N, C-alpha and C positions, 0 to 999 in steps of 0.2 A: 102133195104133202101140205097140210094146213100150217099156216104161219101163226106164231105167237103174237097175239094182238096186245099192243102196249099203249098206255096213256102216259104222256109226259105232263107232270103236275108242276106248274110254275113256268112261265114263259119268259124269264129273264135271260140274260146273256149266256149263262152256262148251259141253258137248255138247248141252244143251237147245236152244241157238240153232241148231245144225246140224240137229238132228232136226226141229224145228218148221219150219225152212226147207225141208228135203226134203219134208216133208208138204205144204207149200203149193206145191210145184213139180209140176205135173201130168205132167211127163215123167220124174219120178224116183220110185222106190219105196224107202222105208226098209225094207230087207230084214232087217237084223240089228243088234243092239246087242251090243257086246263089252266085257267088263270082267272082270278077274281075280276081282273080287267077284261071284260068280254071282248072288247075291240082288239086287244092285244092277242088274246087267244085265237080269235078269228084270223087275224093277220098271220100269225105263226102257222096255223093249220093250213092256210092257203099256200104259204111259202114252202112248207115241207110236205104238201100233198096228204095231209091227214084226212081221214074220212069225216071227222066231225070235231067239234070243240064244245067245251063246257065252261061255265063260270061258277059252278058249285061242285063240291066233292060228292055230295049225296048221289047225284046222277051217275057219276063215274063208278062209285062202289056198287051201285044197284045194277049196273050193266054187266050181265053175265058173260058177254062176249069178251070183255077186257080181262085178260089173264095176268097182266103184270103192269107195274107202274114204275116210272122214274120220278123221284121226288127232288125237285130243283128249286125249292122255296127257301124262305128265310130260315136260318138255323134254328130259331126258337119254335118253329112249327114242325120240325122233322119228326119229333117223337109222336105227337098227336096224329099226324097224317100217316106215319108208318104203322102205328098200332091199328088205326081204323082200316087201313088197306089190308093188313094181315087178317083182321077179323072178318073182312069181306071176302076173304079167300084169294087175295091177289099176291103174287110174288112181288118183291120190292127191291129196287135199286135206289138207295138213298145217298144223295151227295154227302160228302164229308163236310163238317164233322157229323157223327151219328146223331148228336143232339147237343144240348148245352149243359147237361149235368149228369153225374154218375147215377143218380136216382132214376132219371128218365131213361138212361141207357139200360139199366137193369129191367125196367118195365118193358122196354122194346124186346130185350132178350127173352123175357117170359112170354111175350106175345108170339115170338117166333116159335118157341117150344110148343105152345098151345096150338098154333096153326099148322105146323108141319110144312110151311112154305119156305121158299128161299128168300133170305134177306142178304143182299150184298151191299157192303159199305163202299162208298165211292173213293177208295184209296187208289186213284188212277195210276199213281207212280208204280204200284206193284205190277201192273199189267204192261208196263213199258218193255219193249224188246230187250233193251240193254239190261234192265233190272233182272229180267228172267234169265238172261245169259249169265250174268254174274252170280245169280242164285245157283246155277248149275255148277259153277266153279266152287262155290262155298260148300254146297251139299256134297261135292266130291272130295272135300277136305283140302283143297288147294291153298286156302288161306289159314287152315288150322282153326284154332279156337279164337273167335273174334272177341276181344276183351275191351276194345275202346272204339268209339265212333264220334265224329264231330260233324256238325252241319251248320251252315249259315245260309240265310236267305234275307239279304239286306237290300232294301230299297233306299236310295238317298232321298227320293221324292216319289210318293206313290200311295197316298191315302186315297182310296177310291171314293170316299164320301158316301152319301146315301145310307142304305141299310148296313153297309160294311162298317160305317163309322158310328153306328147306333148300337151300343152294347146290349140294349134290351132285346133287339132283334137278332144280332149276330152272336152274342155271347162273349165277344171280345174282339180284339183287333188283329194285328199281324200274327200273333201266336196261334189263334184258332183258325185263321184264314190261310196263312202261308206255312207257319210252323208245323201244322198238322201233317203236311205233305212230307217235309224233310225228316221230321221225327219218325213218322210211320215208315218211311223208306229205310232208314237206318235200322229201326226196330225189327222190321220184317226180315231184312238181310242178316240180322244178328240172331234170328231164330225165334223171335217173339218171346224173350224171357219175361217172367213176371216182374213188375216194378216193385222195388223195395222202398226207396226214398226219393223224394223230389225236393230240390232247392231252387227257387226261382226268383227273379226280379222283373218288375215291369216299370216302365218310365213314361211319364206324360210331361214332356218338356217342350216340344216344338209345335204340337197341334197340327192343323191341316196344312199350313204353309201355302195358302192360296195366293199369297202375295208374290210368290216366286214366278218370275217371267222367263221366257225363252227356253223352257224345259217342259216338254209335254209328258203326260202320264194318263193312264186309264182312269176314267171317271164313270161311276155308276150312273144308271139311267136317272136316278133320283138324287143326283149330286147336289149337295148344298153345303158350301164351305163354312157356314155359320154353325153347323151342327156336327159335333165330334165328341164322343164320350168313351172312346177306346184308347188303349195304350199306343204310344209311338213305337216302342220296341220292347222286346223281352229277351231274357236269357235264362238258361237253366242248366243244372247238372242233374242228370237222372241216373240213379244207381239201380241195378237189377239184382235179383236174388242169386244169380249165378256168378256174381262178382264183377260183371261187365258194367261199363259206364258209358253214358252218352252226354256230350256237351252240345248245346244248341244256342244260336242267337238269331233273332229275326226282327225286321223293322218295316214299318210303312214309310218312315221318314227318319233321316239321320244325316248329320254333317259328315258325309263320306265322299270320297273322291269319285267313286263309281258304284254302281250296283254290284252285288256279289252273290253268287250262288255256288256253294261248294258242299259236297257230301263225300266224306272219307271214312273208311273203315280200316281197322288195324287188327291183324291176327298174329299168332305166334309163328306162322309159316309164311305169311305174305300179307300184303295190304291191297287196297283198291280205292280208286276215286271214281265215283259215279258222275259227279258234276265237278267242274264244267265239261269234262270229257271223260268217257270211260277209259280207264287204264288200270293195269294190275302190276303190282310190285312183288317180285319174288326173289329167290336166292338159289343160284345153281353154281356148282363148282367154286364155292367160296367167293362168288361174285354176285352183287345185287343187280337185278335186271328190271328194267321198265318194259312191260309188255303192252303193246298197243294193238288191240284186235282190229281187224279190217271189217268195218261195218258201214252200212249206208249212211248212218248218222251216229256220231259218238255222244251226243247229248240227247236229252229227252225230246222225243217227237210228240208234241202235244196232240196233234190230230190222230196219229196212229195209236197213241196210248189210249185215247177214248174209244177208238174203234175196237181195239183189243179187249177193253173192259166190257163194252156192250156185247161183243161176240161171246165172251166168256159167260156173261150173265144169261144170255139166251141159251147157251149150251147147258148151264146149270138148271134153268127152268125146265129144259127138256130132259133132265135127268142124266145127262151125259158126263158132266163134270161136277166137282165140288167147287164152290166159290173160293177164290184166293183170299177174300176179305170178309170173313163171316162176322156175325154180330158179336161174338165173344171178343174179337179183336177190336171192334168198335168200343166195347165197354172198357177194355183195358186202356185204350187210347184216351177215353174220357177221364179215366183216373189220372193219367199223366198230365193232360191239359189242365184239368181242374185243380190238380195238385200244385202246378206251377203258379196259377193265379192265387190259390190259397196261401202258398208260401210267400209270394210277393206281398200280399196284403197283411199277413201276420208277422212277417219278418223272421220266420223260423222254418226249419226243414220239416217236410211232411213225411211221415212214416206210415207204410201200409203193413197190416198184419198178414202173416202167411196164410 
């Protein structure tokens, strides 16, 4: 059986998760690594046993052997590269967020329609084993109608700097980097209702906080504490057409006692927590019950989540499955994210027409 030949575009830190996941999928071949920094492309190609490497996109798209690409580049390049890849006849897995504007998202959606190829948005949390288990409970009606969800992803110190802190390249800070994950996870489990209104706030109060000692945090490869043009934190209330609502807050830096990750959903028959640990709340015989499933891991398994995502992408490319995160969901998520930024800037609620 021939393997799906894949090129990974962008050799930054997140690309490692893609490359090792392709390595562990017996129906995929990591054919090429692509990066404008040729030395880094070569280094990653050797590390993950790719057949070749490139320092320009034209050679990748011209290579007929390459059937699919993973796009792991700066957010502001996602649209251009995705559209070019689709036009070249490649299937696409693009890291979240889909892009940095609703306009670009709609252009990608049109390119997907024109090409007939698979485009999977990298909403990796959807592919987590725990999320899929909870989705089964929800789809079976165990929680009833989910009318409210709330999510927090708060870092007390954790601005990665580099391109993450450069609004021109990233499109924003913790909202578009971290918030996209928890917002999408809630939205997906709620059944992906259409967004109706968005009200949001962003704050630039603390900056990079490079002065803080004795507390380590992840730093981008191009970390530079003197450069930071993104928000410290953001919060939002999102209302959907079906009457449900979602509240979210996220931060790169905050005067908080500890980091916080929580994802909670509430229905008229039961509730659930996905983070920090998966648990279900229900009611039986006039008694409220906390139900704890017996699983290998009750929180998000980062490595396994990416493996599941890559495996699903390869199955979709082979025509065996539909992607769990299609371009249409990427477009709707851009409406939400851009709506929060617009609301914060304008000081008013953003309303979307039906």
